[in-house]
N, C-alpha and C positions, 0 to 999 in steps of 0.2 A: 191663266190667271196669274198676275206676278205680285199679289199682296203677300205680306209677311205675316205671320202670327207671332205676336211680341210675347214674351216668356212671361207667365203670370207671377211677375215680381211686384206688381203696383195693384193697390186695390183699385176697385172701378172708380171712376171719375164722378164728381158731384157736379159736375158742370151742368147748367141747363139743357146743353147740347152734348149730352155725355155720349150719347151714339156716334155723334159726329166725331167726338175727340178720339173715341176707341178705333174708329174707322181710319183716321189720320196715323194713329200709333201702329196701325196694321199696314200701313203704305198704301192706303187708298186715298179717295178723294171726299171733299165734302159733299159732291155729287154723288147718289146712290148708284151702285153698280147694277145695272139693269140693261137688258139689250135695247129697250125703248130710249133710254137716256143715251146709250152709246149710238145709237143711230140718229137721233137728234143733233148732237152736238158735233158729230162728224159732218153731217150734212149742212149744218150751219156753218162749220169752218171753211168748207168749201165756196158756199155762197158767198162769205165775207171776203174770201181771197181775192176773188175776181175783182170787186171794186177796189180793194185795197192794192191791188196791183197797179190801178190808176192813180190812187191817194199818193202813195210814195213817190211816184214818177212826178207828178204836179207839184207836190211839196217841193221836193227838189229843184224842179224847173222855176218856181217863183223864189225860192231861196237864192239860186245860183244864176237866173238869167234875168227874170223881171225885176227883182231886186227892188229898187225905189223909185221905179216908174210910177209918176202920180196918175196917170190914167190906164188903169189896170183892167180895162174892159176884156183883153183876150187872156186873163191869166189862167183861164180853164181849158183854153184850146191849146193842147198838147203839141208841139211839134214832132215830126217823124224822128227826129234825133233823141228824144225823150222817151217815144215809143220803143224805138230800137235799143234803147239803153240796156246794156246786159246787167241783169240782176247779178250781185256778187255771191249768189247762193243757189244758183240754178245754172243748167246748161254746161257745155263742156269746159268752158274757161273759168268756171266757179272758183273763187278762193276756198271755199268749202262747201261741196255739192250737197245741199239739203235735200232739194226736189230733183228728180230724175227728167223734168220737164225742160223746155227750152228758156233761155235767159232774157228773151224779148217779150213784150207785151203779150198777155195770155189770148189765145184765139177767141174765146167767148167774149173777151173784153172789146177787142177789135171789131167783132162782128155786131156786138151791141153799139158800138160808137158811130158804125157806118149807117146801120137801119133804125136803131132805138126800138121803141114799141110801135113806131108809125110805119114810116117808111124810109126808104135811102132818100135824103136830101143834104142840101149843104149844113155845115156845122153850125152856122148861125142860126138857122132855122131850128135846128134840133134844141140849140141852147135856148132860144126865145120861148120855145114850145115846153121847155123844161123836160124835155126827152133826153135825158142825160144823166151822167153820174153825179151825185149830189157832194162836190167838193166841200160845200159849207159846213158837211159833218167832220169832215177831217180838220177843218179850220177852228171849229168850235173845240176840238181834243186839243189841238195847239194851243188856244187861248186858254184852256184850263191849266195846261202844263206851264204857261207862261205867268198866269196869274197866282198860281199855288207855289210856283217855283221856290221864291225867296221863304215863304212861310213852312214849306216842308223839310227845309235844310237837308235836303238828300244829295250825296254826290258834291262834286266842285263846279260843275257847269254854270249853275245860275249864279254863284258867288263870282266867277271869272268875268261874267257879264258887266260887272261893275269895276273890273280892275283897270288901271291906267294903260296896261298893254292892250286889252281889248279896245278901249277907247281910241288908242292910237290906230289901230287895225281897222277899226271902223271908220275912223277919219278920212284915212287914207283911200278906203273904197268909196266913200261917198264924194271926195274931190275928185277921184278918176271917173265915177259914173257921170257927175256932172260937168265934167270939162267941157268947155266951151258954151256953158249955158249961164251966163251972168245972172239972170233972174233967181234960177234955183241955189247959186251959190251964195246970193245976196240973203236969201231967206234962211239958208244955213248958217250963216253969220249971226243972223238975228235970233235964230231959234235952233240951236244946236243940238239941245237936249231932245227936241221933237224928232229930229232926224236919227239921233242916236237910238231912241225908244224904238222908232222903226226897224233898225238893223237888229235891236235885241230880239224884236219879234221874229224877224226873219232867221235869225240863229235858231229859234225854237221850229220854225218850219223845217229846216235841215235836220235838227234832232229828230224830230217825229219822222221824218221822210226816212233817214236811215234806219229808225226802229222799224217801221213797216216793211223796209225793204228785207228784212231778216223774217218777219212774221208771214208773209205772204207765201214765200216757197214752203214754210213749216206746214201752212194749213194745206197747201196744196199736196204735199207729200203725205200728210195724215189722210187725205180723202183716198189717195190712191192706194194706200196700204189698206183701208178698209174695205175699198171695192175688191182688193185682192184676197180679203178675208184675214188679214194679218192681225187686227185687233180683236181680242177675245173679251174684253170688258173695259169698263171705264178707267180702272187704274193703268192699263195698258196705254190709253191714251194720254192720261196725265204723265206718266213717266217718259213718254216719248217728249214731252215737252219740258220735263225737268231735264232730261239728257240734252235737248236742245239748247236750253239755258245756260249749261255749262259749257257746250261746245262752243257757242259765240259769244259768251260774256265780255271777252276782251275786244271785240269789234271796234275800232276807232270811231269816236263821234266828232264831227268837225263841222265847219262852215266855210266853204269856198265860194267865191263869187267870180264870174268871167265877164270881164270888160274889155271890149276891143281886142280879143283874142289873148287877153293876159289873166291869169289865175291868179287872184289876190286872196291870201289866206286870212280870214276875219278870226276863225277859230283853227289854228293848225292842228294836223293830226299829232304832231310832237308834244301837245299838252297832255296827252296821254289819257282823254276822257275816254270812258268806255261805255259799251252798249248797256250793259247790266246797271252800272251805278248811275248813269249820267242820263240813261235813256228808260230803260225796262222799268225799274222800281219807282221812278216818279211818273212815269205813265200809269202805272196800276194805281198808286196812290192819288192822282189828281183827277184821272178819268173814270176807274172802277169804283172809288170810295167817294172822292168830294164833287168833283164839277162845281155847278152852281145851279140855283132854281132857274128852270126855263121859265121864259116870258109866259105869262098867261097862266101858269101853275101855282104862283106864290107872290103874294104882294111883296114888293120892295119898299113899301113904307115902313120907315123904322118904327114908328108907332104900333104898327100891327104886330111886330114881332114875329114875323113869320120866316124870317132868315136869322140864322145864329149871328152873335156879335163876333166869334172868333171863327177865321177861316179852318181851323182843325176840326171843329165841329160841324162842317158842311157833310151834308150825307145824301147827295143827290145822284151818285153814280149808277151804273146798271146794276149793283149789287144790292141796292135799295129801292130802285125805280118800281113805283105803279105803272105796269106797262100800259093799262087803257087810258088814264088821263094823259100821261105823256105821248102816248101816240095820237097826236093831234097835228094839224097841217102847220108846217115850217119848225117844228121842234126838232132839234140835232137827231135824237134817237130815232125819230121817225123817217128822216131822211135816210139814214142808215138802212132801216128796214125796207124802204122802197127801193134801195140799191139792191140789196139782196135779194128781194124778191124777184129780180131778173134772173139770177142764176142758180136757183134751187135744183138740187139733183133729182131726177124724177121720183126717188123713194121718198124724198121729204114731201114733195107735192101730194103724192098718194096719201101720205100720213096726214097732211092737212086737210084733205079733201074729205077724210074719214071722220076726222074728229073735230073741224072746225064748223062754225055756225055760219056759213056760206063764205063766198069770196071774200066780203068786206072785213070779215074776222081774221083774215090770214095774216094782215100785218101785226095785229096783237099777238097772234100766235107765234109769229117770228120773234117778236121781241122777247116772249116768254122762253122759246128755245135759246135765244141769245143769252138771255140770263142764265141758263142752266150752263150753258157753254163757258160763260165768263167766270161762273163759280168754279168751274174744272180748271180754267186757266189760273184763277187766284190761287187754288189748291197747288197747282204745280209751282208756283212762286212761294209758297209757303213751306213746302217739301222741300225745295232748293235751298231756302234760307236755312231751314233745318239742317240741311246736310252740311252747308258751309260753315255754320257758325255753332252747332251743336254736336250731337251724337248720332251713331247709327240706331236704327229702330230696333235691332236685335242686340244692341249692348248688353252684355252680362250684368253691368254694374246698376244695380238699382237706383241709385243716386243720379246717375246720368239719365235714366229713363224718366226720372222725376224732372230733370231739367227740361226735357224734351215736351213731357206733358205740360209744364208752367208755359212754355212758349206757345203750344198749340192752343191752350186755353185763352192766353192773353191775345192771340190773334182771333180767336172764335168770340171773345168779348166784344169785338166791334160789331157783331152782329146780333147783339142782345136788344138793340133798338127796335122799337116796335115797326119801324119801317122796313127792315131788312127781310129779305126773301129767302133767308135759308132755311127757315121752317116750310115755308112753302115748297120749295125745291125738292123737298124730301118726299113728296108724294106726285104720283103719276098723274092725279086728278088736277094738279094746278094747270090751268089752260085758260 
């Protein structure tokens, strides 16, 4: 166990989630430290990492190669080049080796892509039968980052997309891509903003792909460590994430496109955009907290007033989701649950068989486990921000500890909404 015991220099918190505040002050997670919670979150990290290994590769493929193809029928058909693409954080040639496994696509992913849940058949048949990885989930996450990007005001990435330099780089790429295609160049001349907005979206494809390229090996390595008996509690898993955040914080975020063998830099690495500030923190805010109401779960009619007027008040992310109604056909989180279902480790399958209300309930249970795991990831982000911006947990100065507490309480205030699931995840009976 790696939790710290803070000196008794502050009175008990009076926050409604005082127990959670005290746990954070002791170096713990918002998720209670129980063997069952540890088993669930590590199992779901493993199940998440395998489809994520497809997500990041396909996001980069779309951003770099498919680009502005108006007929994107085969954008989910990854070429061998991108299946073999070396992850920068796994394998012998890694920039920083986080996972001890191989850098190319995960073996379980390749096996599923070949056979699916049916049988071995051509990719097109798997696609039409919907026996495939659901890239629509990844695109929904990207769209949340794009839509909330300007409102969040985090980092400099979204601001750069409106700069003259970005527009010039995008213009060069657009003209190169449609070189020799007079009809498309004529359309571009008529509707330049339409094409530019598509390129902005593709830049977010690249952003999210580069973010998940890091997270997939992180989750694979956590699964391996757990299998080896290396994690003794939830705080150990959280601290692994905290250390990973600092180790990889400066990873460049960029957008390159390859046209006729030439690499065009729409967002150059030299701009200095980094993984933590331009990808990780915006992702957590846009996807964990905000997203948008899923079709069929809320009315978009302004008179119904079921959707907040301000984007900052959106609260539809996994930290707030009621998994049961959200877990219906076609809704992005359900697509993710379906993807993870294919790659559950045996111990998590056994757990669900013991606690589920039959196989039909397994997707709901997956969603609840995923919710627990993302509260742990959010805890790691909170602890990392506290480390970077404030004071050590064992600081001898009471005023510094009070500043830490103010920070923790401000973060937990976001879960005072009745929709938040922080209260639910405190109990093992939340299933």
